[in-house]
All heavy atoms as atom14 arrays in JSON, in Angstrom:
{
  "sequence": "MTGIRIRDDLTEVHVVAAMGSPLRELADAVRSAVTPVVGTPVQVVVEDVVPARTTEP",
  "atom14_mask": [
    [1, 1, 1, 1, 1, 1, 1, 1, 0, 0, 0, 0, 0, 0],
    [1, 1, 1, 1, 1, 1, 1, 0, 0, 0, 0, 0, 0, 0],
    [1, 1, 1, 1, 0, 0, 0, 0, 0, 0, 0, 0, 0, 0],
    [1, 1, 1, 1, 1, 1, 1, 1, 0, 0, 0, 0, 0, 0],
    [1, 1, 1, 1, 1, 1, 1, 1, 1, 1, 1, 0, 0, 0],
    [1, 1, 1, 1, 1, 1, 1, 1, 0, 0, 0, 0, 0, 0],
    [1, 1, 1, 1, 1, 1, 1, 1, 1, 1, 1, 0, 0, 0],
    [1, 1, 1, 1, 1, 1, 1, 1, 0, 0, 0, 0, 0, 0],
    [1, 1, 1, 1, 1, 1, 1, 1, 0, 0, 0, 0, 0, 0],
    [1, 1, 1, 1, 1, 1, 1, 1, 0, 0, 0, 0, 0, 0],
    [1, 1, 1, 1, 1, 1, 1, 0, 0, 0, 0, 0, 0, 0],
    [1, 1, 1, 1, 1, 1, 1, 1, 1, 0, 0, 0, 0, 0],
    [1, 1, 1, 1, 1, 1, 1, 0, 0, 0, 0, 0, 0, 0],
    [1, 1, 1, 1, 1, 1, 1, 1, 1, 1, 0, 0, 0, 0],
    [1, 1, 1, 1, 1, 1, 1, 0, 0, 0, 0, 0, 0, 0],
    [1, 1, 1, 1, 1, 1, 1, 0, 0, 0, 0, 0, 0, 0],
    [1, 1, 1, 1, 1, 0, 0, 0, 0, 0, 0, 0, 0, 0],
    [1, 1, 1, 1, 1, 0, 0, 0, 0, 0, 0, 0, 0, 0],
    [1, 1, 1, 1, 1, 1, 1, 1, 0, 0, 0, 0, 0, 0],
    [1, 1, 1, 1, 0, 0, 0, 0, 0, 0, 0, 0, 0, 0],
    [1, 1, 1, 1, 1, 1, 0, 0, 0, 0, 0, 0, 0, 0],
    [1, 1, 1, 1, 1, 1, 1, 0, 0, 0, 0, 0, 0, 0],
    [1, 1, 1, 1, 1, 1, 1, 1, 0, 0, 0, 0, 0, 0],
    [1, 1, 1, 1, 1, 1, 1, 1, 1, 1, 1, 0, 0, 0],
    [1, 1, 1, 1, 1, 1, 1, 1, 1, 0, 0, 0, 0, 0],
    [1, 1, 1, 1, 1, 1, 1, 1, 0, 0, 0, 0, 0, 0],
    [1, 1, 1, 1, 1, 0, 0, 0, 0, 0, 0, 0, 0, 0],
    [1, 1, 1, 1, 1, 1, 1, 1, 0, 0, 0, 0, 0, 0],
    [1, 1, 1, 1, 1, 0, 0, 0, 0, 0, 0, 0, 0, 0],
    [1, 1, 1, 1, 1, 1, 1, 0, 0, 0, 0, 0, 0, 0],
    [1, 1, 1, 1, 1, 1, 1, 1, 1, 1, 1, 0, 0, 0],
    [1, 1, 1, 1, 1, 1, 0, 0, 0, 0, 0, 0, 0, 0],
    [1, 1, 1, 1, 1, 0, 0, 0, 0, 0, 0, 0, 0, 0],
    [1, 1, 1, 1, 1, 1, 1, 0, 0, 0, 0, 0, 0, 0],
    [1, 1, 1, 1, 1, 1, 1, 0, 0, 0, 0, 0, 0, 0],
    [1, 1, 1, 1, 1, 1, 1, 0, 0, 0, 0, 0, 0, 0],
    [1, 1, 1, 1, 1, 1, 1, 0, 0, 0, 0, 0, 0, 0],
    [1, 1, 1, 1, 1, 1, 1, 0, 0, 0, 0, 0, 0, 0],
    [1, 1, 1, 1, 0, 0, 0, 0, 0, 0, 0, 0, 0, 0],
    [1, 1, 1, 1, 1, 1, 1, 0, 0, 0, 0, 0, 0, 0],
    [1, 1, 1, 1, 1, 1, 1, 0, 0, 0, 0, 0, 0, 0],
    [1, 1, 1, 1, 1, 1, 1, 0, 0, 0, 0, 0, 0, 0],
    [1, 1, 1, 1, 1, 1, 1, 1, 1, 0, 0, 0, 0, 0],
    [1, 1, 1, 1, 1, 1, 1, 0, 0, 0, 0, 0, 0, 0],
    [1, 1, 1, 1, 1, 1, 1, 0, 0, 0, 0, 0, 0, 0],
    [1, 1, 1, 1, 1, 1, 1, 0, 0, 0, 0, 0, 0, 0],
    [1, 1, 1, 1, 1, 1, 1, 1, 1, 0, 0, 0, 0, 0],
    [1, 1, 1, 1, 1, 1, 1, 1, 0, 0, 0, 0, 0, 0],
    [1, 1, 1, 1, 1, 1, 1, 0, 0, 0, 0, 0, 0, 0],
    [1, 1, 1, 1, 1, 1, 1, 0, 0, 0, 0, 0, 0, 0],
    [1, 1, 1, 1, 1, 1, 1, 0, 0, 0, 0, 0, 0, 0],
    [1, 1, 1, 1, 1, 0, 0, 0, 0, 0, 0, 0, 0, 0],
    [1, 1, 1, 1, 1, 1, 1, 1, 1, 1, 1, 0, 0, 0],
    [1, 1, 1, 1, 1, 1, 1, 0, 0, 0, 0, 0, 0, 0],
    [1, 1, 1, 1, 1, 1, 1, 0, 0, 0, 0, 0, 0, 0],
    [1, 1, 1, 1, 1, 1, 1, 1, 1, 0, 0, 0, 0, 0],
    [1, 1, 1, 1, 1, 1, 1, 0, 0, 0, 0, 0, 0, 0]
  ],
  "atom14_positions": [
    [[-4.1, 46.53, 19.61], [-2.95, 45.66, 19.73], [-2.66, 45.37, 21.24], [-2.75, 46.28, 22.07], [-1.7, 46.48, 19.09], [-0.49, 45.66, 19.25], [0.98, 46.5, 18.46], [0.61, 46.19, 16.77], [0.0, 0.0, 0.0], [0.0, 0.0, 0.0], [0.0, 0.0, 0.0], [0.0, 0.0, 0.0], [0.0, 0.0, 0.0], [0.0, 0.0, 0.0]],
    [[-2.4, 44.18, 21.53], [-2.1, 43.74, 22.95], [-0.77, 44.43, 23.47], [0.19, 44.42, 22.77], [-2.05, 42.22, 23.0], [-3.18, 41.58, 22.47], [-1.79, 41.71, 24.39], [0.0, 0.0, 0.0], [0.0, 0.0, 0.0], [0.0, 0.0, 0.0], [0.0, 0.0, 0.0], [0.0, 0.0, 0.0], [0.0, 0.0, 0.0], [0.0, 0.0, 0.0]],
    [[-0.86, 44.94, 24.72], [0.32, 45.44, 25.28], [0.58, 46.88, 25.18], [1.61, 47.41, 25.53], [0.0, 0.0, 0.0], [0.0, 0.0, 0.0], [0.0, 0.0, 0.0], [0.0, 0.0, 0.0], [0.0, 0.0, 0.0], [0.0, 0.0, 0.0], [0.0, 0.0, 0.0], [0.0, 0.0, 0.0], [0.0, 0.0, 0.0], [0.0, 0.0, 0.0]],
    [[-0.38, 47.63, 24.49], [-0.17, 49.03, 24.33], [-1.45, 49.75, 24.86], [-2.59, 49.36, 24.45], [0.1, 49.4, 22.83], [1.36, 48.7, 22.38], [0.07, 50.89, 22.66], [1.6, 48.98, 20.91], [0.0, 0.0, 0.0], [0.0, 0.0, 0.0], [0.0, 0.0, 0.0], [0.0, 0.0, 0.0], [0.0, 0.0, 0.0], [0.0, 0.0, 0.0]],
    [[-1.13, 50.78, 25.58], [-2.32, 51.61, 26.13], [-1.98, 53.03, 25.7], [-0.89, 53.57, 26.18], [-2.5, 51.51, 27.63], [-3.54, 52.42, 28.09], [-3.71, 52.3, 29.6], [-4.22, 51.0, 29.94], [-4.19, 50.48, 31.06], [-3.67, 51.18, 32.13], [-4.69, 49.26, 31.33], [0.0, 0.0, 0.0], [0.0, 0.0, 0.0], [0.0, 0.0, 0.0]],
    [[-2.84, 53.69, 24.98], [-2.56, 55.05, 24.46], [-3.54, 55.92, 25.16], [-4.78, 55.74, 24.94], [-2.62, 55.18, 23.0], [-1.64, 54.32, 22.28], [-2.54, 56.63, 22.49], [-1.75, 54.26, 20.8], [0.0, 0.0, 0.0], [0.0, 0.0, 0.0], [0.0, 0.0, 0.0], [0.0, 0.0, 0.0], [0.0, 0.0, 0.0], [0.0, 0.0, 0.0]],
    [[-3.02, 56.94, 25.94], [-3.91, 57.94, 26.58], [-3.53, 59.35, 25.94], [-2.5, 59.38, 25.2], [-3.65, 57.88, 28.0], [-4.07, 56.59, 28.64], [-3.93, 56.51, 30.17], [-3.17, 57.48, 30.8], [-2.49, 57.23, 31.92], [-2.54, 56.2, 32.59], [-1.66, 58.32, 32.46], [0.0, 0.0, 0.0], [0.0, 0.0, 0.0], [0.0, 0.0, 0.0]],
    [[-4.22, 60.34, 26.32], [-4.0, 61.68, 25.86], [-2.54, 62.17, 26.37], [-1.92, 62.87, 25.7], [-5.01, 62.65, 26.41], [-6.4, 62.46, 25.68], [-6.29, 61.9, 24.52], [-7.38, 62.87, 26.21], [0.0, 0.0, 0.0], [0.0, 0.0, 0.0], [0.0, 0.0, 0.0], [0.0, 0.0, 0.0], [0.0, 0.0, 0.0], [0.0, 0.0, 0.0]],
    [[-2.2, 61.78, 27.63], [-0.98, 62.31, 28.25], [0.13, 61.24, 28.33], [1.29, 61.54, 28.82], [-1.25, 62.74, 29.63], [-1.84, 61.63, 30.54], [-2.33, 60.64, 30.07], [-1.76, 61.85, 31.83], [0.0, 0.0, 0.0], [0.0, 0.0, 0.0], [0.0, 0.0, 0.0], [0.0, 0.0, 0.0], [0.0, 0.0, 0.0], [0.0, 0.0, 0.0]],
    [[0.0, 60.04, 28.02], [0.95, 58.84, 28.2], [0.64, 57.72, 27.33], [-0.51, 57.34, 27.14], [0.94, 58.48, 29.77], [1.87, 57.37, 30.11], [3.31, 57.94, 30.12], [1.55, 56.83, 31.49], [0.0, 0.0, 0.0], [0.0, 0.0, 0.0], [0.0, 0.0, 0.0], [0.0, 0.0, 0.0], [0.0, 0.0, 0.0], [0.0, 0.0, 0.0]],
    [[1.7, 56.98, 26.87], [1.52, 55.77, 26.2], [2.29, 54.71, 27.05], [3.41, 54.97, 27.39], [2.05, 55.86, 24.78], [1.28, 56.89, 24.06], [1.91, 54.52, 24.01], [0.0, 0.0, 0.0], [0.0, 0.0, 0.0], [0.0, 0.0, 0.0], [0.0, 0.0, 0.0], [0.0, 0.0, 0.0], [0.0, 0.0, 0.0], [0.0, 0.0, 0.0]],
    [[1.59, 53.58, 27.3], [2.22, 52.52, 27.9], [2.49, 51.33, 26.97], [1.63, 51.02, 26.18], [1.44, 51.88, 29.03], [1.16, 52.83, 30.23], [0.22, 52.18, 31.28], [-0.06, 50.96, 31.19], [-0.14, 52.93, 32.18], [0.0, 0.0, 0.0], [0.0, 0.0, 0.0], [0.0, 0.0, 0.0], [0.0, 0.0, 0.0], [0.0, 0.0, 0.0]],
    [[3.71, 50.79, 26.98], [4.08, 49.72, 26.09], [4.56, 48.59, 27.11], [5.5, 48.68, 27.79], [5.15, 50.05, 25.12], [5.48, 48.79, 24.28], [4.73, 51.18, 24.24], [0.0, 0.0, 0.0], [0.0, 0.0, 0.0], [0.0, 0.0, 0.0], [0.0, 0.0, 0.0], [0.0, 0.0, 0.0], [0.0, 0.0, 0.0], [0.0, 0.0, 0.0]],
    [[3.84, 47.47, 27.03], [4.15, 46.37, 27.96], [4.87, 45.31, 27.1], [4.39, 44.89, 26.0], [2.93, 45.72, 28.54], [2.15, 46.66, 29.4], [2.01, 46.51, 30.8], [1.62, 47.91, 29.2], [1.35, 47.47, 31.3], [1.17, 48.39, 30.37], [0.0, 0.0, 0.0], [0.0, 0.0, 0.0], [0.0, 0.0, 0.0], [0.0, 0.0, 0.0]],
    [[6.0, 44.82, 27.66], [6.79, 43.91, 26.77], [7.21, 42.65, 27.64], [7.17, 42.7, 28.92], [8.18, 44.57, 26.3], [7.83, 45.73, 25.43], [9.01, 44.96, 27.43], [0.0, 0.0, 0.0], [0.0, 0.0, 0.0], [0.0, 0.0, 0.0], [0.0, 0.0, 0.0], [0.0, 0.0, 0.0], [0.0, 0.0, 0.0], [0.0, 0.0, 0.0]],
    [[7.7, 41.63, 26.96], [8.24, 40.44, 27.53], [9.67, 40.38, 27.07], [9.9, 40.51, 25.92], [7.46, 39.15, 27.16], [8.24, 37.92, 27.7], [6.1, 39.22, 27.61], [0.0, 0.0, 0.0], [0.0, 0.0, 0.0], [0.0, 0.0, 0.0], [0.0, 0.0, 0.0], [0.0, 0.0, 0.0], [0.0, 0.0, 0.0], [0.0, 0.0, 0.0]],
    [[10.62, 40.3, 27.94], [12.05, 40.32, 27.66], [12.62, 38.89, 27.71], [12.15, 38.1, 28.55], [12.81, 41.31, 28.65], [0.0, 0.0, 0.0], [0.0, 0.0, 0.0], [0.0, 0.0, 0.0], [0.0, 0.0, 0.0], [0.0, 0.0, 0.0], [0.0, 0.0, 0.0], [0.0, 0.0, 0.0], [0.0, 0.0, 0.0], [0.0, 0.0, 0.0]],
    [[13.71, 38.62, 27.02], [14.43, 37.39, 27.11], [15.4, 37.54, 28.29], [15.95, 38.69, 28.57], [15.16, 37.16, 25.9], [0.0, 0.0, 0.0], [0.0, 0.0, 0.0], [0.0, 0.0, 0.0], [0.0, 0.0, 0.0], [0.0, 0.0, 0.0], [0.0, 0.0, 0.0], [0.0, 0.0, 0.0], [0.0, 0.0, 0.0], [0.0, 0.0, 0.0]],
    [[15.55, 36.47, 29.08], [16.44, 36.38, 30.17], [17.86, 36.88, 29.64], [18.32, 36.43, 28.64], [16.51, 35.02, 30.77], [17.17, 34.97, 32.08], [16.96, 33.43, 32.88], [15.19, 33.32, 33.04], [0.0, 0.0, 0.0], [0.0, 0.0, 0.0], [0.0, 0.0, 0.0], [0.0, 0.0, 0.0], [0.0, 0.0, 0.0], [0.0, 0.0, 0.0]],
    [[18.49, 37.7, 30.55], [19.81, 38.19, 30.09], [19.75, 39.45, 29.28], [20.79, 40.14, 29.14], [0.0, 0.0, 0.0], [0.0, 0.0, 0.0], [0.0, 0.0, 0.0], [0.0, 0.0, 0.0], [0.0, 0.0, 0.0], [0.0, 0.0, 0.0], [0.0, 0.0, 0.0], [0.0, 0.0, 0.0], [0.0, 0.0, 0.0], [0.0, 0.0, 0.0]],
    [[18.63, 39.93, 28.93], [18.49, 41.18, 28.18], [18.8, 42.29, 29.13], [18.33, 42.25, 30.29], [17.08, 41.36, 27.64], [16.83, 40.43, 26.6], [0.0, 0.0, 0.0], [0.0, 0.0, 0.0], [0.0, 0.0, 0.0], [0.0, 0.0, 0.0], [0.0, 0.0, 0.0], [0.0, 0.0, 0.0], [0.0, 0.0, 0.0], [0.0, 0.0, 0.0]],
    [[19.5, 43.31, 28.69], [19.7, 44.51, 29.54], [18.41, 45.35, 29.51], [18.03, 46.0, 28.56], [20.81, 45.3, 28.8], [20.85, 44.75, 27.41], [20.19, 43.4, 27.44], [0.0, 0.0, 0.0], [0.0, 0.0, 0.0], [0.0, 0.0, 0.0], [0.0, 0.0, 0.0], [0.0, 0.0, 0.0], [0.0, 0.0, 0.0], [0.0, 0.0, 0.0]],
    [[17.65, 45.28, 30.55], [16.32, 45.85, 30.67], [16.31, 47.38, 30.49], [15.42, 47.84, 29.78], [15.67, 45.43, 31.95], [15.5, 43.91, 32.12], [14.82, 43.6, 33.56], [14.8, 43.34, 31.03], [0.0, 0.0, 0.0], [0.0, 0.0, 0.0], [0.0, 0.0, 0.0], [0.0, 0.0, 0.0], [0.0, 0.0, 0.0], [0.0, 0.0, 0.0]],
    [[17.2, 48.07, 30.96], [17.2, 49.55, 30.82], [17.47, 49.85, 29.36], [16.74, 50.72, 28.79], [18.23, 50.17, 31.74], [17.93, 50.23, 33.2], [18.98, 50.99, 34.0], [18.74, 50.74, 35.39], [18.18, 51.61, 36.17], [17.62, 52.68, 35.68], [18.04, 51.4, 37.4], [0.0, 0.0, 0.0], [0.0, 0.0, 0.0], [0.0, 0.0, 0.0]],
    [[18.32, 49.13, 28.71], [18.56, 49.43, 27.28], [17.34, 48.99, 26.44], [17.11, 49.73, 25.42], [19.85, 48.66, 26.84], [21.12, 49.24, 27.41], [21.54, 48.67, 28.72], [20.7, 48.02, 29.41], [22.7, 48.96, 29.12], [0.0, 0.0, 0.0], [0.0, 0.0, 0.0], [0.0, 0.0, 0.0], [0.0, 0.0, 0.0], [0.0, 0.0, 0.0]],
    [[16.79, 47.92, 26.86], [15.53, 47.46, 26.11], [14.44, 48.54, 26.18], [13.83, 48.97, 25.17], [14.95, 46.19, 26.69], [13.62, 45.72, 26.14], [13.7, 45.44, 24.65], [13.2, 44.5, 26.94], [0.0, 0.0, 0.0], [0.0, 0.0, 0.0], [0.0, 0.0, 0.0], [0.0, 0.0, 0.0], [0.0, 0.0, 0.0], [0.0, 0.0, 0.0]],
    [[14.22, 49.04, 27.49], [13.24, 50.05, 27.66], [13.53, 51.36, 26.85], [12.6, 51.96, 26.21], [13.05, 50.42, 29.13], [0.0, 0.0, 0.0], [0.0, 0.0, 0.0], [0.0, 0.0, 0.0], [0.0, 0.0, 0.0], [0.0, 0.0, 0.0], [0.0, 0.0, 0.0], [0.0, 0.0, 0.0], [0.0, 0.0, 0.0], [0.0, 0.0, 0.0]],
    [[14.75, 51.72, 26.89], [15.25, 52.91, 26.14], [14.99, 52.8, 24.7], [14.57, 53.73, 24.04], [16.76, 53.28, 26.42], [16.97, 53.78, 27.85], [16.04, 54.25, 28.5], [18.15, 53.68, 28.19], [0.0, 0.0, 0.0], [0.0, 0.0, 0.0], [0.0, 0.0, 0.0], [0.0, 0.0, 0.0], [0.0, 0.0, 0.0], [0.0, 0.0, 0.0]],
    [[15.32, 51.63, 24.14], [15.16, 51.35, 22.69], [13.72, 51.44, 22.32], [13.29, 51.98, 21.31], [15.71, 50.01, 22.31], [0.0, 0.0, 0.0], [0.0, 0.0, 0.0], [0.0, 0.0, 0.0], [0.0, 0.0, 0.0], [0.0, 0.0, 0.0], [0.0, 0.0, 0.0], [0.0, 0.0, 0.0], [0.0, 0.0, 0.0], [0.0, 0.0, 0.0]],
    [[12.77, 50.79, 23.21], [11.36, 50.85, 22.87], [10.84, 52.29, 22.92], [10.12, 52.73, 22.03], [10.54, 49.96, 23.91], [9.04, 50.19, 23.71], [10.92, 48.47, 23.67], [0.0, 0.0, 0.0], [0.0, 0.0, 0.0], [0.0, 0.0, 0.0], [0.0, 0.0, 0.0], [0.0, 0.0, 0.0], [0.0, 0.0, 0.0], [0.0, 0.0, 0.0]],
    [[11.27, 53.02, 23.9], [10.87, 54.36, 24.18], [11.19, 55.27, 23.01], [10.53, 56.06, 22.47], [11.46, 54.89, 25.49], [10.79, 56.13, 25.95], [11.34, 56.54, 27.37], [11.05, 55.56, 28.42], [11.88, 54.69, 28.98], [13.18, 54.74, 28.64], [11.54, 53.84, 29.83], [0.0, 0.0, 0.0], [0.0, 0.0, 0.0], [0.0, 0.0, 0.0]],
    [[12.52, 55.08, 22.55], [12.98, 55.82, 21.41], [12.24, 55.59, 20.09], [12.02, 56.4, 19.28], [14.48, 55.61, 21.16], [15.23, 55.97, 22.2], [0.0, 0.0, 0.0], [0.0, 0.0, 0.0], [0.0, 0.0, 0.0], [0.0, 0.0, 0.0], [0.0, 0.0, 0.0], [0.0, 0.0, 0.0], [0.0, 0.0, 0.0], [0.0, 0.0, 0.0]],
    [[11.82, 54.26, 19.89], [11.1, 53.95, 18.68], [9.67, 54.46, 18.72], [9.08, 54.88, 17.7], [11.17, 52.44, 18.55], [0.0, 0.0, 0.0], [0.0, 0.0, 0.0], [0.0, 0.0, 0.0], [0.0, 0.0, 0.0], [0.0, 0.0, 0.0], [0.0, 0.0, 0.0], [0.0, 0.0, 0.0], [0.0, 0.0, 0.0], [0.0, 0.0, 0.0]],
    [[8.98, 54.46, 19.89], [7.59, 54.68, 19.98], [7.3, 56.21, 20.17], [6.28, 56.69, 19.62], [6.94, 53.8, 21.14], [5.49, 54.26, 21.39], [7.12, 52.37, 20.91], [0.0, 0.0, 0.0], [0.0, 0.0, 0.0], [0.0, 0.0, 0.0], [0.0, 0.0, 0.0], [0.0, 0.0, 0.0], [0.0, 0.0, 0.0], [0.0, 0.0, 0.0]],
    [[8.13, 56.87, 20.92], [7.83, 58.28, 21.21], [7.54, 59.1, 19.95], [6.54, 59.95, 19.95], [8.96, 58.92, 22.12], [8.99, 58.19, 23.26], [8.68, 60.4, 22.35], [0.0, 0.0, 0.0], [0.0, 0.0, 0.0], [0.0, 0.0, 0.0], [0.0, 0.0, 0.0], [0.0, 0.0, 0.0], [0.0, 0.0, 0.0], [0.0, 0.0, 0.0]],
    [[8.38, 59.07, 18.93], [8.11, 59.95, 17.71], [6.76, 59.55, 17.1], [6.12, 60.47, 16.43], [9.24, 59.63, 16.81], [10.36, 59.04, 17.59], [9.61, 58.34, 18.79], [0.0, 0.0, 0.0], [0.0, 0.0, 0.0], [0.0, 0.0, 0.0], [0.0, 0.0, 0.0], [0.0, 0.0, 0.0], [0.0, 0.0, 0.0], [0.0, 0.0, 0.0]],
    [[6.32, 58.37, 17.26], [5.08, 58.05, 16.56], [3.85, 58.43, 17.34], [2.86, 58.86, 16.72], [5.02, 56.47, 16.43], [3.71, 55.93, 15.81], [6.23, 55.91, 15.63], [0.0, 0.0, 0.0], [0.0, 0.0, 0.0], [0.0, 0.0, 0.0], [0.0, 0.0, 0.0], [0.0, 0.0, 0.0], [0.0, 0.0, 0.0], [0.0, 0.0, 0.0]],
    [[3.9, 58.39, 18.7], [2.66, 58.76, 19.51], [2.66, 60.16, 20.0], [1.68, 60.67, 20.24], [2.56, 57.8, 20.73], [2.28, 56.36, 20.14], [3.67, 57.83, 21.56], [0.0, 0.0, 0.0], [0.0, 0.0, 0.0], [0.0, 0.0, 0.0], [0.0, 0.0, 0.0], [0.0, 0.0, 0.0], [0.0, 0.0, 0.0], [0.0, 0.0, 0.0]],
    [[3.85, 60.81, 20.12], [3.94, 62.11, 20.5], [3.5, 62.37, 21.99], [3.25, 63.61, 22.32], [0.0, 0.0, 0.0], [0.0, 0.0, 0.0], [0.0, 0.0, 0.0], [0.0, 0.0, 0.0], [0.0, 0.0, 0.0], [0.0, 0.0, 0.0], [0.0, 0.0, 0.0], [0.0, 0.0, 0.0], [0.0, 0.0, 0.0], [0.0, 0.0, 0.0]],
    [[3.68, 61.46, 22.86], [3.46, 61.56, 24.26], [4.64, 60.9, 24.95], [5.28, 60.07, 24.33], [2.1, 60.9, 24.77], [2.17, 59.44, 24.48], [0.91, 61.46, 24.05], [0.0, 0.0, 0.0], [0.0, 0.0, 0.0], [0.0, 0.0, 0.0], [0.0, 0.0, 0.0], [0.0, 0.0, 0.0], [0.0, 0.0, 0.0], [0.0, 0.0, 0.0]],
    [[4.81, 61.09, 26.25], [5.82, 60.32, 26.99], [5.39, 58.79, 26.9], [4.28, 58.49, 26.85], [5.58, 60.83, 28.41], [5.06, 62.2, 28.29], [4.19, 62.17, 27.07], [0.0, 0.0, 0.0], [0.0, 0.0, 0.0], [0.0, 0.0, 0.0], [0.0, 0.0, 0.0], [0.0, 0.0, 0.0], [0.0, 0.0, 0.0], [0.0, 0.0, 0.0]],
    [[6.4, 58.03, 26.92], [6.23, 56.57, 26.82], [6.73, 55.86, 28.05], [7.94, 56.07, 28.37], [6.91, 55.92, 25.56], [6.77, 54.4, 25.52], [6.28, 56.58, 24.29], [0.0, 0.0, 0.0], [0.0, 0.0, 0.0], [0.0, 0.0, 0.0], [0.0, 0.0, 0.0], [0.0, 0.0, 0.0], [0.0, 0.0, 0.0], [0.0, 0.0, 0.0]],
    [[5.91, 55.05, 28.71], [6.23, 54.26, 29.9], [6.41, 52.75, 29.36], [5.42, 52.32, 28.81], [5.22, 54.39, 31.02], [5.52, 53.53, 32.19], [4.55, 53.75, 33.24], [3.46, 54.4, 33.06], [4.7, 53.17, 34.37], [0.0, 0.0, 0.0], [0.0, 0.0, 0.0], [0.0, 0.0, 0.0], [0.0, 0.0, 0.0], [0.0, 0.0, 0.0]],
    [[7.51, 52.17, 29.55], [7.79, 50.8, 29.2], [7.67, 49.94, 30.42], [8.32, 50.24, 31.49], [9.11, 50.63, 28.56], [9.3, 49.22, 28.13], [9.2, 51.47, 27.3], [0.0, 0.0, 0.0], [0.0, 0.0, 0.0], [0.0, 0.0, 0.0], [0.0, 0.0, 0.0], [0.0, 0.0, 0.0], [0.0, 0.0, 0.0], [0.0, 0.0, 0.0]],
    [[6.8, 48.89, 30.34], [6.61, 47.99, 31.5], [7.1, 46.57, 31.01], [6.56, 46.06, 30.08], [5.1, 47.94, 31.97], [4.95, 46.98, 33.04], [4.6, 49.34, 32.23], [0.0, 0.0, 0.0], [0.0, 0.0, 0.0], [0.0, 0.0, 0.0], [0.0, 0.0, 0.0], [0.0, 0.0, 0.0], [0.0, 0.0, 0.0], [0.0, 0.0, 0.0]],
    [[8.1, 46.01, 31.73], [8.52, 44.7, 31.47], [7.55, 43.82, 32.26], [7.69, 43.74, 33.56], [9.99, 44.47, 31.89], [10.41, 42.94, 31.61], [10.87, 45.43, 31.14], [0.0, 0.0, 0.0], [0.0, 0.0, 0.0], [0.0, 0.0, 0.0], [0.0, 0.0, 0.0], [0.0, 0.0, 0.0], [0.0, 0.0, 0.0], [0.0, 0.0, 0.0]],
    [[6.69, 43.11, 31.58], [5.71, 42.22, 32.22], [6.27, 40.95, 32.68], [5.78, 40.34, 33.64], [4.49, 42.0, 31.21], [3.67, 43.21, 30.99], [2.71, 43.48, 32.13], [2.47, 42.6, 32.98], [2.21, 44.63, 32.23], [0.0, 0.0, 0.0], [0.0, 0.0, 0.0], [0.0, 0.0, 0.0], [0.0, 0.0, 0.0], [0.0, 0.0, 0.0]],
    [[7.23, 40.37, 31.9], [7.76, 39.1, 32.21], [9.17, 38.95, 31.69], [9.49, 39.72, 30.77], [6.85, 38.02, 31.63], [7.02, 36.62, 32.3], [7.88, 36.47, 33.23], [6.37, 35.72, 31.94], [0.0, 0.0, 0.0], [0.0, 0.0, 0.0], [0.0, 0.0, 0.0], [0.0, 0.0, 0.0], [0.0, 0.0, 0.0], [0.0, 0.0, 0.0]],
    [[9.96, 38.08, 32.08], [11.2, 37.67, 31.65], [11.25, 36.16, 31.33], [10.97, 35.45, 32.18], [12.46, 38.04, 32.61], [13.74, 37.62, 32.01], [12.39, 39.58, 32.86], [0.0, 0.0, 0.0], [0.0, 0.0, 0.0], [0.0, 0.0, 0.0], [0.0, 0.0, 0.0], [0.0, 0.0, 0.0], [0.0, 0.0, 0.0], [0.0, 0.0, 0.0]],
    [[11.48, 35.84, 30.08], [11.43, 34.25, 29.74], [12.8, 33.91, 29.35], [13.66, 34.58, 29.0], [10.4, 34.2, 28.57], [8.98, 34.55, 29.05], [10.84, 34.94, 27.32], [0.0, 0.0, 0.0], [0.0, 0.0, 0.0], [0.0, 0.0, 0.0], [0.0, 0.0, 0.0], [0.0, 0.0, 0.0], [0.0, 0.0, 0.0], [0.0, 0.0, 0.0]],
    [[12.97, 32.55, 29.37], [14.3, 32.03, 28.88], [14.7, 32.47, 27.56], [13.68, 32.57, 26.64], [14.15, 30.5, 29.0], [12.98, 30.42, 29.99], [12.04, 31.49, 29.74], [0.0, 0.0, 0.0], [0.0, 0.0, 0.0], [0.0, 0.0, 0.0], [0.0, 0.0, 0.0], [0.0, 0.0, 0.0], [0.0, 0.0, 0.0], [0.0, 0.0, 0.0]],
    [[15.9, 32.78, 27.34], [16.35, 33.23, 25.98], [16.15, 32.03, 24.99], [16.4, 30.81, 25.37], [17.78, 33.66, 26.0], [0.0, 0.0, 0.0], [0.0, 0.0, 0.0], [0.0, 0.0, 0.0], [0.0, 0.0, 0.0], [0.0, 0.0, 0.0], [0.0, 0.0, 0.0], [0.0, 0.0, 0.0], [0.0, 0.0, 0.0], [0.0, 0.0, 0.0]],
    [[15.85, 32.29, 23.78], [15.84, 31.25, 22.67], [17.21, 30.78, 22.34], [18.12, 31.63, 22.36], [15.07, 31.83, 21.48], [13.67, 32.11, 21.72], [13.01, 32.54, 20.42], [11.69, 32.91, 20.61], [10.98, 33.45, 19.75], [11.39, 33.69, 18.54], [9.67, 33.78, 19.97], [0.0, 0.0, 0.0], [0.0, 0.0, 0.0], [0.0, 0.0, 0.0]],
    [[17.28, 29.55, 22.02], [18.62, 29.01, 21.55], [18.45, 28.73, 20.11], [17.42, 28.5, 19.54], [19.05, 27.79, 22.34], [18.07, 26.78, 22.12], [19.08, 28.1, 23.84], [0.0, 0.0, 0.0], [0.0, 0.0, 0.0], [0.0, 0.0, 0.0], [0.0, 0.0, 0.0], [0.0, 0.0, 0.0], [0.0, 0.0, 0.0], [0.0, 0.0, 0.0]],
    [[19.65, 28.63, 19.35], [19.62, 28.29, 18.03], [19.86, 26.79, 17.75], [20.02, 26.31, 16.6], [20.65, 29.13, 17.23], [21.93, 29.01, 17.83], [20.24, 30.61, 17.32], [0.0, 0.0, 0.0], [0.0, 0.0, 0.0], [0.0, 0.0, 0.0], [0.0, 0.0, 0.0], [0.0, 0.0, 0.0], [0.0, 0.0, 0.0], [0.0, 0.0, 0.0]],
    [[20.0, 26.02, 18.88], [20.26, 24.61, 18.77], [19.03, 23.88, 18.27], [17.83, 24.24, 18.54], [20.6, 24.06, 20.08], [21.87, 24.57, 20.63], [22.18, 24.07, 22.0], [21.58, 22.91, 22.41], [22.95, 24.65, 22.77], [0.0, 0.0, 0.0], [0.0, 0.0, 0.0], [0.0, 0.0, 0.0], [0.0, 0.0, 0.0], [0.0, 0.0, 0.0]],
    [[19.24, 22.9, 17.34], [18.08, 22.14, 16.82], [17.31, 21.35, 17.9], [17.65, 21.08, 18.88], [18.67, 21.27, 15.75], [20.11, 21.29, 15.96], [20.53, 22.35, 16.83], [0.0, 0.0, 0.0], [0.0, 0.0, 0.0], [0.0, 0.0, 0.0], [0.0, 0.0, 0.0], [0.0, 0.0, 0.0], [0.0, 0.0, 0.0], [0.0, 0.0, 0.0]]
  ]
}
């Protein structure tokens, strides 16, 4: 899977965030979701920030 590196001692998850997203909260949410699955510390890397999507047609 693109954006994930699993090592014996650490798992890295690389993400792209929407502009205006609270980055610390995003990283915490990713870390909370991934840690129980992989069983290692999780490092979250925000690779890019892109414009937020709009719902306008």
